[in-house]
N, C-alpha and C positions, 0 to 999 in steps of 0.2 A: 381913781380910787374905786374900790368895789361899791356897787350900788347900795348894798345893805349897810355900808358904813355911813353913807350920807343921805339915806332915805328921808330922815326927818327934815334935813335942810332943804332937800328937793321939794318935799311936800309944803314947806313953809315959804316956798318961792324964793329962797335965798340962793339957790343954785339952779342952773339950767343945763340940760343935757346938750352937749355939742358933739356933732358927728356920730349920731347913734348907730349908723351903719358900720362904723369902724370899731365896734365893741370887741374886746378880746374874747377868745374862745372860752367856753366854760371849762372848769376843771373840778374834778370831784374832791370832796373833803372827807377825810377819814378820822374816826375817833379810835385811837390806839391805846390799849391798856394791857397789862400783863394777863396772860391766859390762866394763870394759877389762882387768881384772885377774883372773888365775886365783886360785882359792882356795888358800891355803896349807894345810898339814897342820893347823895349830892352828885355823884358821877352820872347816875341814871337821869336825874333831873336836868343836868347840863346837856346831856346828849339829846334828850327830848326837846329841850329849849332850842338847841341848834337846829334840829330837824325841822321844827316848826318855823323858825325864823328864816331858814335858808330854802324853804320850800317855794316853788314857783307858783 
């Protein structure tokens, strides 16, 4: 599973990283939206949230 999905469990010592050198390669994540529409507050907030959470 992606680390960001189980981060809380790992911090609580419920999970343990096994074989850290065999981690999958990173892959980019894109936010896709129609070009003709301005982003609403909810969409902008979600994108900012994801950028902050997925930052290394």
